[in-house]
C-alpha positions in Angstrom: -6.0 40.3 45.4 -9.5 41.5 44.5 -10.9 44.5 46.3 -13.6 42.4 47.8 -11.5 39.9 49.7 -12.1 39.8 53.4 -8.6 39.8 54.7 -7.3 40.8 58.1 -7.3 44.5 58.7 -3.6 44.5 59.8 -2.4 42.6 56.7 -0.2 44.9 54.8 1.5 42.7 52.1 -0.7 40.5 50.0 0.8 37.9 47.7 -1.7 38.1 44.9 -0.4 35.0 43.1 -0.6 32.9 46.3 -4.1 34.0 47.0 -5.2 33.4 43.4 -3.6 29.9 43.5 -5.5 29.1 46.8 -8.8 30.2 45.3 -8.2 28.1 42.2 -7.1 25.1 44.3 -10.2 25.5 46.4 -12.4 25.2 43.3 -10.5 22.0 42.2 -10.6 20.5 45.6 -14.3 21.0 46.0 -14.9 19.5 42.6 -13.2 16.3 43.8 -14.3 16.0 47.4 -17.3 18.2 47.9 -18.0 20.6 50.7 -17.6 18.1 53.5 -14.2 17.0 52.3 -12.7 20.4 51.8 -10.1 21.6 54.4 -7.8 24.6 54.3 -4.9 22.2 54.7 -6.0 20.2 51.7 -6.4 23.3 49.6 -3.0 24.6 50.7 -1.4 21.3 49.8 -3.0 21.4 46.3 -1.8 25.0 45.9 1.7 24.1 46.9 1.9 26.3 50.0 2.2 25.7 53.7 -1.1 25.5 55.7 0.1 28.5 57.8 0.3 30.6 54.6 -3.2 29.6 53.6 -4.5 30.6 57.1 -2.7 34.0 56.7 -5.3 34.8 54.1 -8.3 32.7 54.9 -9.6 31.9 58.4 -11.7 28.9 57.4 -12.8 26.8 54.5 -16.1 28.8 54.5 -14.1 32.0 54.1 -12.2 30.5 51.2 -15.3 29.2 49.4 -17.1 32.6 49.9 -14.1 34.2 48.3 -14.4 31.8 45.4 -18.0 32.9 44.9 -17.3 36.6 45.3 -14.6 36.5 42.7 -16.9 34.8 40.2 -19.6 37.3 40.9 -17.3 40.3 40.7 -16.1 39.1 37.2 -19.6 39.1 35.7 -20.3 41.4 32.8 -22.6 44.4 33.2 -26.3 43.8 33.4 -28.1 44.1 30.1 -30.5 47.1 30.6 -31.8 47.1 27.1 -35.4 48.5 27.4 -36.4 46.6 24.3 -35.9 43.3 26.2 -38.9 42.4 28.3 -38.2 43.0 32.0 -38.9 39.3 33.0 -36.3 38.2 30.5 -33.8 40.7 31.7 -34.2 39.5 35.3 -33.9 35.8 34.2 -30.7 36.6 32.4 -29.3 38.5 35.3 -30.1 35.8 37.8 -28.7 33.1 35.5 -25.4 35.0 35.5 -25.5 35.3 39.3 -25.5 31.5 39.6 -21.9 31.0 38.4 -20.7 27.5 37.6 -24.1 26.0 38.6 -24.5 24.1 35.3 -20.9 22.9 35.0 -20.2 22.4 38.6 -23.1 21.7 40.9 -20.7 20.6 43.7 -19.0 23.9 43.7 -22.1 26.0 43.8 -23.5 23.8 46.5 -20.4 24.2 48.6 -20.3 28.0 48.1 -23.9 28.3 49.0 -23.4 26.4 52.3 -20.3 28.4 53.0 -22.1 31.7 52.6 -24.4 31.1 55.5 -21.5 30.6 57.9 -21.4 32.8 61.0 -17.7 33.4 60.4 -17.1 37.2 60.5 -14.9 37.0 57.4 -17.7 35.3 55.5 -20.2 37.9 56.8 -18.0 40.6 55.2 -18.1 38.9 51.9 -21.8 38.1 52.3 -22.5 41.8 52.7 -20.6 42.6 49.6 -22.4 39.9 47.6 -25.7 41.1 48.9 -25.0 44.7 47.8 -23.8 43.4 44.4 -27.0 41.4 44.0 -29.1 44.4 44.9 -27.5 46.6 42.3 -27.8 44.0 39.6 -31.4 43.2 40.3 -32.3 46.9 40.4 -30.6 47.4 37.0 -32.4 44.5 35.5 -35.8 45.6 36.7 -35.3 49.0 35.1 -35.8 52.6 36.2 -38.7 53.7 38.5 -39.2 50.3 40.1 -40.7 50.2 43.5 -37.8 49.6 46.0 -40.1 47.1 47.8 -40.1 45.0 44.7 -36.3 44.9 44.8 -36.2 43.9 48.4 -38.7 41.1 48.0 -37.0 39.9 44.8 -33.7 39.7 46.7 -35.4 37.6 49.3 -36.8 35.3 46.6 -33.4 34.9 45.0 -31.7 34.2 48.4 -34.4 31.8 49.4 -34.2 29.9 46.1 -30.4 29.6 46.4 -30.8 28.2 49.9 -33.5 25.8 48.9 -31.3 24.6 46.0 -28.3 24.3 48.2 -30.2 21.9 50.5 -31.3 19.8 47.5 -34.9 20.7 47.3 -34.7 22.7 44.1 -32.6 22.7 41.0 -30.2 25.6 40.5 -31.2 25.6 36.9 -34.8 26.5 37.9 -33.9 29.6 39.9 -33.7 32.1 37.0 -37.2 31.4 35.8 -38.5 31.3 39.4 -37.1 34.7 40.2 -38.2 36.2 36.9 -41.8 35.0 37.4 -41.7 36.5 40.9 -40.5 39.8 39.4 -43.3 39.8 36.9 -45.9 39.2 39.6 -44.4 41.8 42.0 -44.1 44.5 39.4 -47.7 43.9 38.2 -48.9 44.0 41.8 -47.0 47.2 42.6 -48.4 48.9 39.4 -51.9 47.8 40.3 -51.5 49.2 43.8 -50.2 52.5 42.5 -53.2 53.0 40.1 -55.9 51.8 42.5 -57.7 54.8 44.1 -57.4 55.0 47.9 -61.0 54.4 48.9 -62.0 54.9 52.5 -65.0 53.3 54.0 -67.8 55.3 55.7 -67.0 56.7 59.1 -68.7 55.1 62.0 
């Protein structure tokens, strides 16, 4: 099992192969029936295990789909921090990597995006991990010395763009350029603010 999986605290023995099969079956099931049609029981049947076994590891379909996304994110290669590559291009590449299977499987990224906003505590645990992971990757792509406020706003831009795409109002393919453009504007604005003298008006 990956280190990021949100499993019950009292679970001692984890069958890595069973969990991997469930995650793989969840991907296949989602491809066929979409988010609305996915159930833990259906995924268990496809994986060849009893529903009770699936529920041992995953409390809901949202938990299972969030794990699918987390595993894809965790497997990404390191961020390209080459300073010879323009910052905007580095950010675009990084964001493109962080939208796994969007081009080849829009149904799967749609389902994982919806799952990630679930109030389920197990999903919240994975959501926090994905958020920290995203923060680190965007910070690396922006480069050293970037204003922390830029990173926070860029994270919100990325998350908002994902949510908008998940609801069908934006294409996932457009998100990298959108976030990269936002990065360029934010960094330029932060640099301008830093170099502008602090002028105070006359006292009254």
